All heavy atoms as TSV, in Angstrom:
chain	resi	resn	atom	element	x	y	z
A	1	MET	N	N	-147.140	64.231	84.916
A	1	MET	CA	C	-146.973	65.240	85.952
A	1	MET	C	C	-147.874	66.400	85.652
A	1	MET	O	O	-148.011	66.814	84.515
A	1	MET	CB	C	-145.507	65.684	85.979
A	1	MET	CG	C	-145.211	66.715	87.015
A	1	MET	SD	S	-143.478	67.235	87.086
A	1	MET	CE	C	-142.767	65.832	87.879
A	2	SER	N	N	-148.484	66.914	86.660
A	2	SER	CA	C	-149.434	68.005	86.469
A	2	SER	C	C	-148.682	69.290	86.132
A	2	SER	O	O	-147.527	69.449	86.456
A	2	SER	CB	C	-150.299	68.229	87.703
A	2	SER	OG	O	-149.530	68.808	88.710
A	3	ARG	N	N	-149.356	70.188	85.479
A	3	ARG	CA	C	-148.783	71.475	85.100
A	3	ARG	C	C	-148.336	72.262	86.345
A	3	ARG	O	O	-147.306	72.944	86.311
A	3	ARG	CB	C	-149.834	72.257	84.326
A	3	ARG	CG	C	-149.305	73.537	83.741
A	3	ARG	CD	C	-148.483	73.221	82.563
A	3	ARG	NE	N	-148.063	74.459	81.949
A	3	ARG	CZ	C	-146.927	74.619	81.324
A	3	ARG	NH1	N	-146.128	73.627	81.177
A	3	ARG	NH2	N	-146.607	75.761	80.798
A	4	ARG	N	N	-149.086	72.134	87.419
A	4	ARG	CA	C	-148.741	72.834	88.649
A	4	ARG	C	C	-147.417	72.366	89.200
A	4	ARG	O	O	-146.579	73.173	89.643
A	4	ARG	CB	C	-149.855	72.596	89.678
A	4	ARG	CG	C	-149.631	73.324	90.980
A	4	ARG	CD	C	-150.795	73.080	91.885
A	4	ARG	NE	N	-150.497	73.584	93.199
A	4	ARG	CZ	C	-151.259	73.428	94.229
A	4	ARG	NH1	N	-152.413	72.805	94.102
A	4	ARG	NH2	N	-150.932	73.881	95.409
A	5	LYS	N	N	-147.158	71.071	89.202
A	5	LYS	CA	C	-145.894	70.532	89.685
A	5	LYS	C	C	-144.748	70.963	88.796
A	5	LYS	O	O	-143.667	71.250	89.274
A	5	LYS	CB	C	-145.957	69.012	89.814
A	5	LYS	CG	C	-146.766	68.556	90.971
A	5	LYS	CD	C	-146.675	67.045	91.157
A	5	LYS	CE	C	-147.525	66.631	92.331
A	5	LYS	NZ	N	-147.425	65.198	92.538
A	6	GLN	N	N	-144.949	70.970	87.483
A	6	GLN	CA	C	-143.924	71.421	86.546
A	6	GLN	C	C	-143.540	72.850	86.854
A	6	GLN	O	O	-142.363	73.194	86.930
A	6	GLN	CB	C	-144.365	71.295	85.123
A	6	GLN	CG	C	-144.477	69.909	84.623
A	6	GLN	CD	C	-144.995	69.852	83.198
A	6	GLN	OE1	O	-145.311	70.912	82.603
A	6	GLN	NE2	N	-145.105	68.694	82.631
A	7	ARG	N	N	-144.496	73.676	87.037
A	7	ARG	CA	C	-144.275	75.096	87.289
A	7	ARG	C	C	-143.542	75.263	88.618
A	7	ARG	O	O	-142.619	76.059	88.740
A	7	ARG	CB	C	-145.593	75.809	87.316
A	7	ARG	CG	C	-145.461	77.269	87.101
A	7	ARG	CD	C	-146.763	77.932	86.926
A	7	ARG	NE	N	-147.811	76.924	86.701
A	7	ARG	CZ	C	-149.078	77.155	86.589
A	7	ARG	NH1	N	-149.524	78.357	86.690
A	7	ARG	NH2	N	-149.939	76.207	86.390
A	8	SER	N	N	-143.933	74.531	89.651
A	8	SER	CA	C	-143.307	74.711	90.944
A	8	SER	C	C	-141.865	74.277	90.928
A	8	SER	O	O	-141.022	74.879	91.540
A	8	SER	CB	C	-144.147	73.951	91.966
A	8	SER	OG	O	-143.460	72.944	92.603
A	9	ALA	N	N	-141.519	73.211	90.202
A	9	ALA	CA	C	-140.134	72.761	90.114
A	9	ALA	C	C	-139.308	73.823	89.394
A	9	ALA	O	O	-138.161	74.065	89.789
A	9	ALA	CB	C	-140.058	71.414	89.355
A	10	PHE	N	N	-139.855	74.430	88.352
A	10	PHE	CA	C	-139.146	75.468	87.631
A	10	PHE	C	C	-138.901	76.688	88.531
A	10	PHE	O	O	-137.846	77.239	88.519
A	10	PHE	CB	C	-139.959	75.890	86.391
A	10	PHE	CG	C	-139.249	76.804	85.467
A	10	PHE	CD1	C	-138.681	76.265	84.318
A	10	PHE	CD2	C	-139.149	78.137	85.683
A	10	PHE	CE1	C	-138.025	77.111	83.416
A	10	PHE	CE2	C	-138.489	78.991	84.796
A	10	PHE	CZ	C	-137.927	78.472	83.677
A	11	ASP	N	N	-139.928	77.070	89.290
A	11	ASP	CA	C	-139.800	78.276	90.139
A	11	ASP	C	C	-138.833	78.072	91.296
A	11	ASP	O	O	-138.351	79.054	91.840
A	11	ASP	CB	C	-141.173	78.650	90.674
A	11	ASP	CG	C	-142.092	79.201	89.604
A	11	ASP	OD1	O	-141.560	79.700	88.581
A	11	ASP	OD2	O	-143.294	79.136	89.763
A	12	GLN	N	N	-138.522	76.864	91.633
A	12	GLN	CA	C	-137.597	76.603	92.742
A	12	GLN	C	C	-136.133	76.829	92.308
A	12	GLN	O	O	-135.272	76.930	93.147
A	12	GLN	CB	C	-137.740	75.185	93.274
A	12	GLN	CG	C	-139.058	74.977	93.975
A	12	GLN	CD	C	-139.257	73.557	94.414
A	12	GLN	OE1	O	-138.387	72.711	94.190
A	12	GLN	NE2	N	-140.362	73.266	95.013
A	13	VAL	N	N	-135.901	76.927	91.042
A	13	VAL	CA	C	-134.548	77.203	90.536
A	13	VAL	C	C	-134.337	78.724	90.538
A	13	VAL	O	O	-135.140	79.452	89.941
A	13	VAL	CB	C	-134.344	76.622	89.112
A	13	VAL	CG1	C	-132.962	76.918	88.617
A	13	VAL	CG2	C	-134.629	75.151	89.118
A	14	SER	N	N	-133.274	79.192	91.167
A	14	SER	CA	C	-133.041	80.617	91.225
A	14	SER	C	C	-132.689	81.184	89.883
A	14	SER	O	O	-132.257	80.471	88.971
A	14	SER	CB	C	-131.885	80.913	92.216
A	14	SER	OG	O	-130.678	80.469	91.674
A	15	GLU	N	N	-132.889	82.473	89.722
A	15	GLU	CA	C	-132.555	83.140	88.452
A	15	GLU	C	C	-131.061	82.975	88.146
A	15	GLU	O	O	-130.698	82.794	86.981
A	15	GLU	CB	C	-132.931	84.612	88.550
A	15	GLU	CG	C	-132.789	85.374	87.257
A	15	GLU	CD	C	-133.735	84.914	86.160
A	15	GLU	OE1	O	-134.864	84.477	86.492
A	15	GLU	OE2	O	-133.356	84.936	84.965
A	16	PHE	N	N	-130.222	83.005	89.174
A	16	PHE	CA	C	-128.800	82.791	88.979
A	16	PHE	C	C	-128.512	81.430	88.399
A	16	PHE	O	O	-127.734	81.288	87.425
A	16	PHE	CB	C	-128.068	82.989	90.320
A	16	PHE	CG	C	-126.582	82.732	90.221
A	16	PHE	CD1	C	-125.753	83.686	89.668
A	16	PHE	CD2	C	-126.046	81.554	90.673
A	16	PHE	CE1	C	-124.376	83.474	89.571
A	16	PHE	CE2	C	-124.676	81.319	90.607
A	16	PHE	CZ	C	-123.846	82.287	90.062
A	17	ASP	N	N	-129.143	80.374	88.968
A	17	ASP	CA	C	-128.924	79.025	88.464
A	17	ASP	C	C	-129.495	78.846	87.021
A	17	ASP	O	O	-128.922	78.114	86.232
A	17	ASP	CB	C	-129.546	77.996	89.386
A	17	ASP	CG	C	-128.660	77.726	90.613
A	17	ASP	OD1	O	-127.463	78.058	90.577
A	17	ASP	OD2	O	-129.203	77.204	91.614
A	18	ARG	N	N	-130.584	79.519	86.723
A	18	ARG	CA	C	-131.103	79.479	85.366
A	18	ARG	C	C	-130.092	80.043	84.392
A	18	ARG	O	O	-129.882	79.505	83.300
A	18	ARG	CB	C	-132.419	80.231	85.257
A	18	ARG	CG	C	-133.538	79.526	85.970
A	18	ARG	CD	C	-134.826	80.307	85.772
A	18	ARG	NE	N	-135.681	80.064	86.956
A	18	ARG	CZ	C	-136.515	80.928	87.450
A	18	ARG	NH1	N	-136.680	82.106	86.902
A	18	ARG	NH2	N	-137.216	80.631	88.508
A	19	GLY	N	N	-129.476	81.151	84.786
A	19	GLY	CA	C	-128.422	81.727	83.930
A	19	GLY	C	C	-127.254	80.809	83.790
A	19	GLY	O	O	-126.663	80.704	82.699
A	20	ARG	N	N	-126.863	80.130	84.878
A	20	ARG	CA	C	-125.772	79.156	84.794
A	20	ARG	C	C	-126.102	78.027	83.839
A	20	ARG	O	O	-125.247	77.571	83.077
A	20	ARG	CB	C	-125.491	78.581	86.186
A	20	ARG	CG	C	-124.789	79.543	87.099
A	20	ARG	CD	C	-124.560	78.952	88.481
A	20	ARG	NE	N	-123.807	77.709	88.426
A	20	ARG	CZ	C	-123.827	76.809	89.399
A	20	ARG	NH1	N	-124.546	76.986	90.459
A	20	ARG	NH2	N	-123.089	75.705	89.325
A	21	ILE	N	N	-127.361	77.534	83.881
A	21	ILE	CA	C	-127.769	76.464	82.996
A	21	ILE	C	C	-127.625	76.880	81.543
A	21	ILE	O	O	-127.091	76.143	80.717
A	21	ILE	CB	C	-129.230	76.035	83.326
A	21	ILE	CG1	C	-129.211	75.283	84.636
A	21	ILE	CG2	C	-129.822	75.187	82.210
A	21	ILE	CD1	C	-130.579	75.043	85.220
A	22	VAL	N	N	-128.087	78.075	81.220
A	22	VAL	CA	C	-128.001	78.568	79.834
A	22	VAL	C	C	-126.543	78.714	79.421
A	22	VAL	O	O	-126.145	78.307	78.318
A	22	VAL	CB	C	-128.744	79.919	79.683
A	22	VAL	CG1	C	-128.497	80.552	78.323
A	22	VAL	CG2	C	-130.274	79.693	79.880
A	23	ALA	N	N	-125.727	79.232	80.301
A	23	ALA	CA	C	-124.290	79.413	79.973
A	23	ALA	C	C	-123.610	78.076	79.798
A	23	ALA	O	O	-122.857	77.901	78.823
A	23	ALA	CB	C	-123.606	80.195	81.119
A	24	HIS	N	N	-123.883	77.123	80.681
A	24	HIS	CA	C	-123.269	75.795	80.532
A	24	HIS	C	C	-123.700	75.124	79.215
A	24	HIS	O	O	-122.915	74.467	78.569
A	24	HIS	CB	C	-123.619	74.888	81.694
A	24	HIS	CG	C	-122.909	75.223	82.996
A	24	HIS	ND1	N	-121.557	75.498	83.063
A	24	HIS	CD2	C	-123.384	75.315	84.247
A	24	HIS	CE1	C	-121.223	75.748	84.327
A	24	HIS	NE2	N	-122.319	75.659	85.068
A	25	ARG	N	N	-124.965	75.305	78.869
A	25	ARG	CA	C	-125.446	74.700	77.600
A	25	ARG	C	C	-124.795	75.362	76.428
A	25	ARG	O	O	-124.475	74.699	75.435
A	25	ARG	CB	C	-126.971	74.828	77.554
A	25	ARG	CG	C	-127.570	74.041	76.431
A	25	ARG	CD	C	-127.380	72.565	76.630
A	25	ARG	NE	N	-127.926	71.860	75.467
A	25	ARG	CZ	C	-127.566	70.715	75.046
A	25	ARG	NH1	N	-126.681	70.011	75.703
A	25	ARG	NH2	N	-128.080	70.183	73.962
A	26	ASP	N	N	-124.589	76.658	76.487
A	26	ASP	CA	C	-123.898	77.386	75.416
A	26	ASP	C	C	-122.474	76.884	75.243
A	26	ASP	O	O	-121.902	76.908	74.147
A	26	ASP	CB	C	-123.876	78.892	75.671
A	26	ASP	CG	C	-125.180	79.563	75.312
A	26	ASP	OD1	O	-125.987	78.964	74.583
A	26	ASP	OD2	O	-125.402	80.682	75.817
A	27	TRP	N	N	-121.888	76.444	76.358
A	27	TRP	CA	C	-120.508	75.908	76.312
A	27	TRP	C	C	-120.489	74.473	75.767
A	27	TRP	O	O	-119.423	73.902	75.578
A	27	TRP	CB	C	-119.874	75.899	77.700
A	27	TRP	CG	C	-119.661	77.268	78.261
A	27	TRP	CD1	C	-119.532	78.411	77.562
A	27	TRP	CD2	C	-119.560	77.623	79.640
A	27	TRP	NE1	N	-119.367	79.492	78.425
A	27	TRP	CE2	C	-119.375	78.996	79.707
A	27	TRP	CE3	C	-119.614	76.863	80.811
A	27	TRP	CZ2	C	-119.216	79.667	80.903
A	27	TRP	CZ3	C	-119.485	77.555	81.990
A	27	TRP	CH2	C	-119.286	78.934	82.062
A	28	GLY	N	N	-121.675	73.867	75.566
A	28	GLY	CA	C	-121.743	72.529	74.978
A	28	GLY	C	C	-121.841	71.397	75.923
A	28	GLY	O	O	-121.689	70.235	75.536
A	29	LEU	N	N	-122.114	71.673	77.201
A	29	LEU	CA	C	-122.237	70.591	78.190
A	29	LEU	C	C	-123.581	69.864	78.007
A	29	LEU	O	O	-124.568	70.465	77.541
A	29	LEU	CB	C	-122.135	71.119	79.596
A	29	LEU	CG	C	-120.794	71.716	79.997
A	29	LEU	CD1	C	-120.870	72.253	81.434
A	29	LEU	CD2	C	-119.699	70.686	79.908
A	30	SER	N	N	-123.612	68.598	78.377
A	30	SER	CA	C	-124.861	67.808	78.281
A	30	SER	C	C	-125.807	68.227	79.385
A	30	SER	O	O	-125.428	68.800	80.406
A	30	SER	CB	C	-124.565	66.334	78.382
A	30	SER	OG	O	-124.121	66.030	79.703
A	31	PHE	N	N	-127.097	67.897	79.183
A	31	PHE	CA	C	-128.090	68.220	80.189
A	31	PHE	C	C	-127.768	67.491	81.507
A	31	PHE	O	O	-127.996	68.026	82.583
A	31	PHE	CB	C	-129.508	67.827	79.692
A	31	PHE	CG	C	-130.002	68.658	78.574
A	31	PHE	CD1	C	-130.304	68.072	77.349
A	31	PHE	CD2	C	-130.180	70.000	78.704
A	31	PHE	CE1	C	-130.770	68.855	76.304
A	31	PHE	CE2	C	-130.658	70.801	77.685
A	31	PHE	CZ	C	-130.958	70.213	76.461
A	32	ARG	N	N	-127.311	66.265	81.394
A	32	ARG	CA	C	-126.992	65.508	82.587
A	32	ARG	C	C	-125.850	66.125	83.372
A	32	ARG	O	O	-125.908	66.245	84.606
A	32	ARG	CB	C	-126.626	64.083	82.162
A	32	ARG	CG	C	-126.325	63.196	83.389
A	32	ARG	CD	C	-126.061	61.782	82.950
A	32	ARG	NE	N	-127.261	61.216	82.367
A	32	ARG	CZ	C	-127.315	60.114	81.682
A	32	ARG	NH1	N	-126.242	59.392	81.458
A	32	ARG	NH2	N	-128.441	59.681	81.201
A	33	LYS	N	N	-124.822	66.532	82.668
A	33	LYS	CA	C	-123.654	67.158	83.338
A	33	LYS	C	C	-124.050	68.510	83.977
A	33	LYS	O	O	-123.624	68.842	85.072
A	33	LYS	CB	C	-122.494	67.349	82.375
A	33	LYS	CG	C	-121.234	67.839	83.050
A	33	LYS	CD	C	-120.059	67.679	82.155
A	33	LYS	CE	C	-119.587	66.298	82.363
A	33	LYS	NZ	N	-118.232	66.009	82.112
A	34	ILE	N	N	-124.856	69.258	83.281
A	34	ILE	CA	C	-125.314	70.554	83.791
A	34	ILE	C	C	-126.146	70.321	85.066
A	34	ILE	O	O	-125.960	70.996	86.090
A	34	ILE	CB	C	-126.164	71.337	82.761
A	34	ILE	CG1	C	-125.318	71.714	81.585
A	34	ILE	CG2	C	-126.771	72.582	83.391
A	34	ILE	CD1	C	-126.087	72.226	80.400
A	35	GLY	N	N	-127.044	69.334	85.028
A	35	GLY	CA	C	-127.875	69.039	86.159
A	35	GLY	C	C	-127.039	68.679	87.404
A	35	GLY	O	O	-127.344	69.079	88.510
A	36	SER	N	N	-125.987	67.927	87.195
A	36	SER	CA	C	-125.142	67.549	88.324
A	36	SER	C	C	-124.369	68.763	88.869
A	36	SER	O	O	-124.130	68.855	90.050
A	36	SER	CB	C	-124.157	66.425	87.971
A	36	SER	OG	O	-123.211	66.872	87.026
A	37	ARG	N	N	-124.023	69.696	87.996
A	37	ARG	CA	C	-123.306	70.886	88.456
A	37	ARG	C	C	-124.161	71.869	89.229
A	37	ARG	O	O	-123.699	72.520	90.166
A	37	ARG	CB	C	-122.667	71.614	87.274
A	37	ARG	CG	C	-121.486	70.885	86.712
A	37	ARG	CD	C	-120.796	71.710	85.660
A	37	ARG	NE	N	-119.635	70.993	85.154
A	37	ARG	CZ	C	-118.660	71.561	84.528
A	37	ARG	NH1	N	-118.694	72.856	84.250
A	37	ARG	NH2	N	-117.641	70.855	84.094
A	38	VAL	N	N	-125.454	71.991	88.841
A	38	VAL	CA	C	-126.299	72.951	89.509
A	38	VAL	C	C	-127.228	72.278	90.514
A	38	VAL	O	O	-128.022	72.953	91.170
A	38	VAL	CB	C	-127.156	73.778	88.483
A	38	VAL	CG1	C	-126.261	74.641	87.609
A	38	VAL	CG2	C	-128.063	72.924	87.684
A	39	GLY	N	N	-127.157	70.973	90.644
A	39	GLY	CA	C	-127.931	70.256	91.650
A	39	GLY	C	C	-129.397	70.091	91.277
A	39	GLY	O	O	-130.267	70.092	92.146
A	40	ARG	N	N	-129.686	69.971	90.009
A	40	ARG	CA	C	-131.057	69.768	89.501
A	40	ARG	C	C	-131.092	68.547	88.603
A	40	ARG	O	O	-130.071	68.124	88.064
A	40	ARG	CB	C	-131.563	70.970	88.705
A	40	ARG	CG	C	-131.577	72.251	89.505
A	40	ARG	CD	C	-132.600	72.171	90.584
A	40	ARG	NE	N	-132.495	73.309	91.472
A	40	ARG	CZ	C	-133.310	73.501	92.487
A	40	ARG	NH1	N	-134.285	72.677	92.717
A	40	ARG	NH2	N	-133.111	74.557	93.263
A	41	ASN	N	N	-132.305	67.994	88.404
A	41	ASN	CA	C	-132.369	66.861	87.521
A	41	ASN	C	C	-132.344	67.276	86.060
A	41	ASN	O	O	-132.550	68.437	85.710
A	41	ASN	CB	C	-133.576	65.968	87.837
A	41	ASN	CG	C	-134.901	66.625	87.554
A	41	ASN	OD1	O	-135.011	67.495	86.714
A	41	ASN	ND2	N	-135.922	66.189	88.254
A	42	GLN	N	N	-132.101	66.321	85.203
A	42	GLN	CA	C	-131.930	66.566	83.762
A	42	GLN	C	C	-133.185	67.169	83.156
A	42	GLN	O	O	-133.085	68.043	82.280
A	42	GLN	CB	C	-131.601	65.224	83.119
A	42	GLN	CG	C	-131.365	65.260	81.656
A	42	GLN	CD	C	-130.962	63.885	81.139
A	42	GLN	OE1	O	-130.629	62.985	81.910
A	42	GLN	NE2	N	-131.004	63.725	79.855
A	43	THR	N	N	-134.346	66.741	83.588
A	43	THR	CA	C	-135.598	67.219	83.009
A	43	THR	C	C	-135.796	68.727	83.279
A	43	THR	O	O	-136.210	69.474	82.404
A	43	THR	CB	C	-136.796	66.440	83.541
A	43	THR	OG1	O	-136.563	65.045	83.324
A	43	THR	CG2	C	-138.073	66.853	82.897
A	44	THR	N	N	-135.471	69.120	84.476
A	44	THR	CA	C	-135.590	70.570	84.821
A	44	THR	C	C	-134.677	71.393	83.982
A	44	THR	O	O	-135.035	72.454	83.475
A	44	THR	CB	C	-135.301	70.773	86.317
A	44	THR	OG1	O	-136.214	69.987	87.091
A	44	THR	CG2	C	-135.448	72.234	86.700
A	45	VAL	N	N	-133.438	70.912	83.801
A	45	VAL	CA	C	-132.464	71.600	82.958
A	45	VAL	C	C	-132.991	71.711	81.519
A	45	VAL	O	O	-132.893	72.769	80.892
A	45	VAL	CB	C	-131.094	70.892	83.022
A	45	VAL	CG1	C	-130.127	71.503	82.012
A	45	VAL	CG2	C	-130.520	70.941	84.407
A	46	MET	N	N	-133.566	70.625	81.004
A	46	MET	CA	C	-134.098	70.635	79.666
A	46	MET	C	C	-135.236	71.641	79.523
A	46	MET	O	O	-135.331	72.341	78.501
A	46	MET	CB	C	-134.552	69.234	79.256
A	46	MET	CG	C	-133.380	68.272	79.065
A	46	MET	SD	S	-133.860	66.532	78.872
A	46	MET	CE	C	-135.062	66.599	77.586
A	47	ARG	N	N	-136.086	71.703	80.511
A	47	ARG	CA	C	-137.230	72.648	80.471
A	47	ARG	C	C	-136.741	74.100	80.450
A	47	ARG	O	O	-137.258	74.958	79.715
A	47	ARG	CB	C	-138.148	72.442	81.616
A	47	ARG	CG	C	-139.015	71.236	81.482
A	47	ARG	CD	C	-140.057	71.194	82.568
A	47	ARG	NE	N	-140.786	69.964	82.467
A	47	ARG	CZ	C	-140.880	69.069	83.478
A	47	ARG	NH1	N	-140.347	69.350	84.635
A	47	ARG	NH2	N	-141.522	67.951	83.288
A	48	ILE	N	N	-135.730	74.382	81.260
A	48	ILE	CA	C	-135.176	75.753	81.310
A	48	ILE	C	C	-134.545	76.066	79.973
A	48	ILE	O	O	-134.723	77.181	79.444
A	48	ILE	CB	C	-134.208	75.896	82.482
A	48	ILE	CG1	C	-134.978	75.833	83.781
A	48	ILE	CG2	C	-133.406	77.192	82.399
A	48	ILE	CD1	C	-134.117	75.719	85.029
A	49	TRP	N	N	-133.814	75.155	79.399
A	49	TRP	CA	C	-133.155	75.397	78.083
A	49	TRP	C	C	-134.226	75.594	76.998
A	49	TRP	O	O	-134.095	76.506	76.178
A	49	TRP	CB	C	-132.219	74.261	77.744
A	49	TRP	CG	C	-131.576	74.422	76.419
A	49	TRP	CD1	C	-131.844	73.734	75.269
A	49	TRP	CD2	C	-130.583	75.395	76.043
A	49	TRP	NE1	N	-131.053	74.221	74.253
A	49	TRP	CE2	C	-130.300	75.226	74.701
A	49	TRP	CE3	C	-129.927	76.419	76.781
A	49	TRP	CZ2	C	-129.360	76.015	74.043
A	49	TRP	CZ3	C	-129.024	77.183	76.108
A	49	TRP	CH2	C	-128.737	76.975	74.751
A	50	ASP	N	N	-135.245	74.745	76.992
A	50	ASP	CA	C	-136.311	74.905	75.990
A	50	ASP	C	C	-137.004	76.268	76.122
A	50	ASP	O	O	-137.313	76.912	75.123
A	50	ASP	CB	C	-137.357	73.791	76.135
A	50	ASP	CG	C	-136.863	72.477	75.594
A	50	ASP	OD1	O	-135.867	72.465	74.820
A	50	ASP	OD2	O	-137.433	71.440	75.959
A	51	HIS	N	N	-137.223	76.676	77.367
A	51	HIS	CA	C	-137.862	77.989	77.566
A	51	HIS	C	C	-136.957	79.090	77.042
A	51	HIS	O	O	-137.429	80.068	76.459
A	51	HIS	CB	C	-138.164	78.182	79.068
A	51	HIS	CG	C	-139.050	79.371	79.334
A	51	HIS	ND1	N	-138.550	80.624	79.609
A	51	HIS	CD2	C	-140.405	79.475	79.375
A	51	HIS	CE1	C	-139.548	81.418	79.820
A	51	HIS	NE2	N	-140.687	80.758	79.669
A	52	TRP	N	N	-135.672	78.960	77.253
A	52	TRP	CA	C	-134.709	79.929	76.764
A	52	TRP	C	C	-134.733	80.029	75.234
A	52	TRP	O	O	-134.733	81.091	74.636
A	52	TRP	CB	C	-133.303	79.570	77.219
A	52	TRP	CG	C	-132.209	80.430	76.608
A	52	TRP	CD1	C	-131.391	80.067	75.588
A	52	TRP	CD2	C	-131.898	81.780	76.940
A	52	TRP	NE1	N	-130.572	81.122	75.295
A	52	TRP	CE2	C	-130.826	82.166	76.121
A	52	TRP	CE3	C	-132.367	82.664	77.912
A	52	TRP	CZ2	C	-130.256	83.436	76.179
A	52	TRP	CZ3	C	-131.788	83.925	77.960
A	52	TRP	CH2	C	-130.751	84.289	77.110
A	53	LEU	N	N	-134.810	78.859	74.569
A	53	LEU	CA	C	-134.848	78.837	73.126
A	53	LEU	C	C	-136.148	79.450	72.565
A	53	LEU	O	O	-136.136	80.159	71.579
A	53	LEU	CB	C	-134.711	77.415	72.596
A	53	LEU	CG	C	-133.335	76.769	72.792
A	53	LEU	CD1	C	-133.390	75.339	72.274
A	53	LEU	CD2	C	-132.247	77.554	72.070
A	54	GLN	N	N	-137.249	79.180	73.222
A	54	GLN	CA	C	-138.557	79.665	72.746
A	54	GLN	C	C	-138.765	81.144	73.061
A	54	GLN	O	O	-139.304	81.869	72.220
A	54	GLN	CB	C	-139.676	78.839	73.345
A	54	GLN	CG	C	-139.705	77.416	72.830
A	54	GLN	CD	C	-140.732	76.581	73.530
A	54	GLN	OE1	O	-141.500	77.076	74.410
A	54	GLN	NE2	N	-140.796	75.323	73.197
A	55	GLU	N	N	-138.428	81.556	74.259
A	55	GLU	CA	C	-138.769	82.895	74.709
A	55	GLU	C	C	-137.597	83.866	74.718
A	55	GLU	O	O	-137.803	85.076	74.798
A	55	GLU	CB	C	-139.354	82.844	76.122
A	55	GLU	CG	C	-140.601	81.975	76.259
A	55	GLU	CD	C	-141.791	82.569	75.555
A	55	GLU	OE1	O	-141.904	83.801	75.525
A	55	GLU	OE2	O	-142.585	81.799	75.034
A	56	GLY	N	N	-136.383	83.332	74.725
A	56	GLY	CA	C	-135.224	84.233	74.799
A	56	GLY	C	C	-134.956	84.752	76.201
A	56	GLY	O	O	-134.186	85.695	76.370
A	57	THR	N	N	-135.621	84.146	77.197
A	57	THR	CA	C	-135.437	84.570	78.574
A	57	THR	C	C	-135.625	83.360	79.497
A	57	THR	O	O	-136.241	82.410	79.095
A	57	THR	CB	C	-136.434	85.689	78.946
A	57	THR	OG1	O	-136.203	86.092	80.280
A	57	THR	CG2	C	-137.882	85.221	78.824
A	58	THR	N	N	-135.078	83.459	80.696
A	58	THR	CA	C	-135.311	82.409	81.668
A	58	THR	C	C	-136.361	82.823	82.663
A	58	THR	O	O	-136.695	82.088	83.563
A	58	THR	CB	C	-133.995	82.089	82.427
A	58	THR	OG1	O	-133.533	83.256	83.092
A	58	THR	CG2	C	-132.959	81.543	81.485
A	59	ASP	N	N	-136.915	84.014	82.491
A	59	ASP	CA	C	-137.934	84.529	83.387
A	59	ASP	C	C	-139.277	83.828	83.112
A	59	ASP	O	O	-139.650	83.637	81.954
A	59	ASP	CB	C	-138.091	86.022	83.163
A	59	ASP	CG	C	-138.904	86.700	84.198
A	59	ASP	OD1	O	-139.226	86.084	85.220
A	59	ASP	OD2	O	-139.255	87.893	83.979
A	60	ARG	N	N	-140.000	83.474	84.142
A	60	ARG	CA	C	-141.293	82.813	83.990
A	60	ARG	C	C	-142.413	83.768	83.676
A	60	ARG	O	O	-143.462	83.373	83.211
A	60	ARG	CB	C	-141.626	82.020	85.257
A	60	ARG	CG	C	-140.827	80.809	85.478
A	60	ARG	CD	C	-141.145	79.746	84.479
A	60	ARG	NE	N	-142.493	79.215	84.747
A	60	ARG	CZ	C	-143.045	78.274	84.035
A	60	ARG	NH1	N	-142.436	77.746	83.031
A	60	ARG	NH2	N	-144.250	77.850	84.322
A	61	ARG	N	N	-142.232	85.028	83.957
A	61	ARG	CA	C	-143.288	86.012	83.734
A	61	ARG	C	C	-143.416	86.295	82.222
A	61	ARG	O	O	-142.451	86.375	81.506
A	61	ARG	CB	C	-142.975	87.305	84.473
A	61	ARG	CG	C	-143.071	87.141	85.957
A	61	ARG	CD	C	-142.778	88.440	86.650
A	61	ARG	NE	N	-141.956	88.088	87.793
A	61	ARG	CZ	C	-140.724	88.486	87.978
A	61	ARG	NH1	N	-140.132	89.291	87.151
A	61	ARG	NH2	N	-140.043	88.085	89.038
A	62	HIS	N	N	-144.657	86.478	81.789
A	62	HIS	CA	C	-144.898	86.769	80.387
A	62	HIS	C	C	-144.670	88.235	80.128
A	62	HIS	O	O	-144.966	89.094	80.960
A	62	HIS	CB	C	-146.333	86.393	80.007
A	62	HIS	CG	C	-146.590	84.935	80.128
A	62	HIS	ND1	N	-146.068	84.026	79.240
A	62	HIS	CD2	C	-147.283	84.202	81.054
A	62	HIS	CE1	C	-146.471	82.816	79.607
A	62	HIS	NE2	N	-147.177	82.899	80.669
A	63	ARG	N	N	-144.110	88.526	79.008
A	63	ARG	CA	C	-143.847	89.908	78.645
A	63	ARG	C	C	-144.909	90.437	77.729
A	63	ARG	O	O	-145.542	89.677	76.993
A	63	ARG	CB	C	-142.490	90.024	77.974
A	63	ARG	CG	C	-141.363	89.614	78.913
A	63	ARG	CD	C	-140.057	89.715	78.228
A	63	ARG	NE	N	-139.019	89.323	79.169
A	63	ARG	CZ	C	-137.865	89.907	79.214
A	63	ARG	NH1	N	-137.542	90.831	78.382
A	63	ARG	NH2	N	-136.968	89.538	80.093
A	64	SER	N	N	-145.072	91.738	77.706
A	64	SER	CA	C	-146.097	92.314	76.841
A	64	SER	C	C	-145.565	92.551	75.433
A	64	SER	O	O	-146.314	92.827	74.514
A	64	SER	CB	C	-146.542	93.665	77.447
A	64	SER	OG	O	-145.462	94.535	77.515
A	65	HIS	N	N	-144.264	92.403	75.239
A	65	HIS	CA	C	-143.683	92.538	73.905
A	65	HIS	C	C	-142.778	91.329	73.604
A	65	HIS	O	O	-142.326	90.640	74.530
A	65	HIS	CB	C	-142.880	93.831	73.786
A	65	HIS	CG	C	-141.838	93.982	74.889
A	65	HIS	ND1	N	-141.070	92.943	75.335
A	65	HIS	CD2	C	-141.436	95.054	75.575
A	65	HIS	CE1	C	-140.218	93.399	76.273
A	65	HIS	NE2	N	-140.436	94.692	76.424
A	66	PRO	N	N	-142.523	91.055	72.353
A	66	PRO	CA	C	-141.671	89.893	72.005
A	66	PRO	C	C	-140.213	90.149	72.424
A	66	PRO	O	O	-139.801	91.328	72.518
A	66	PRO	CB	C	-141.784	89.796	70.494
A	66	PRO	CG	C	-142.414	91.039	70.011
A	66	PRO	CD	C	-143.064	91.729	71.176
A	67	PRO	N	N	-139.468	89.105	72.679
A	67	PRO	CA	C	-138.063	89.269	73.065
A	67	PRO	C	C	-137.206	89.856	71.973
A	67	PRO	O	O	-137.512	89.748	70.801
A	67	PRO	CB	C	-137.597	87.861	73.429
A	67	PRO	CG	C	-138.600	86.937	72.848
A	67	PRO	CD	C	-139.848	87.727	72.619
């Protein structure tokens, strides 16, 4: 999958749903179960979670300072 398609799928998830994904994962739910709850596929949920772990934010914009 091209980088452009990955980015567009991520951007289609609202900030609210990204927060829900992080909260559900903190509660210990599986990626599959989270995806079914927020209406997204498992891969999108995994990408959002990985971004949260690496950057400390669900925002796609780059920050000028570390989290």
